[in-house]
C-alpha positions in Angstrom: 0.2 -0.2 0.6 1.5 2.8 -0.8 1.4 6.2 1.5 -1.1 8.4 -0.7 -3.2 5.9 -0.2 -2.9 5.0 4.2 -2.6 8.8 4.4 -6.2 8.9 2.7 -7.9 6.2 4.4 -6.0 7.1 7.9 -7.9 10.4 6.9 -11.6 9.7 7.7 -10.2 8.6 11.2 -12.3 11.8 13.1 -10.7 11.2 16.6 -7.2 11.8 16.0 -5.8 15.2 14.9 -2.6 14.0 13.0 -2.4 11.2 10.4 0.5 9.6 11.8 -1.8 9.2 15.1 -5.0 8.4 13.0 -2.8 5.8 10.7 -1.3 3.9 13.9 -4.6 4.2 15.6 -5.8 2.2 12.4 -2.4 -0.4 12.3 -2.6 -1.2 16.1 -6.1 -1.6 15.6 -5.8 -4.0 13.5 -2.9 -5.6 15.4 -5.8 -5.9 18.7 -8.2 -7.6 16.5 -6.1 -10.3 15.4 -4.8 -10.7 19.3 -1.1 -9.8 17.8 -0.5 -7.6 20.3 -2.6 -7.2 23.8 -5.7 -4.0 24.5 -3.0 -3.0 27.4 0.2 -2.1 24.3 -2.8 -0.9 21.9 -3.9 2.1 24.3 0.4 2.5 25.7 1.2 3.0 22.3 -1.8 5.4 21.6 -0.7 6.7 25.4 -3.5 6.1 26.4 -5.8 4.4 30.3 -7.1 1.2 28.6 -10.8 1.9 29.0 -10.4 5.6 27.2 -9.2 2.8 24.4 -12.4 0.3 25.2 -14.6 3.9 24.9 -13.1 4.6 21.5 -13.9 1.4 20.2 -17.6 1.2 21.6 -18.0 4.9 20.0 -17.1 3.6 16.9 -19.6 0.5 17.0 -16.2 -2.1 17.4 -16.6 -4.5 19.3 -14.0 -6.3 22.1 -13.8 -8.5 24.6 -10.5 -10.2 26.8 -13.1 -13.3 26.7 -13.6 -13.3 23.1 -12.3 -15.7 20.4 
């Protein structure tokens, strides 16, 4: 994927200000849902508390559970 395309996709995420934050969030979201990283690690990278990260997912309509397989 080229840089221009990833920036265009990331710009659609309205919750963060910078393109870099938006790109990081989308990457971490994919890694989190694929169970490559933990919620704690995703929140840490975004400099958020895990509860804040969960709230963002909830606001976006993304269901996430520690217990899901």
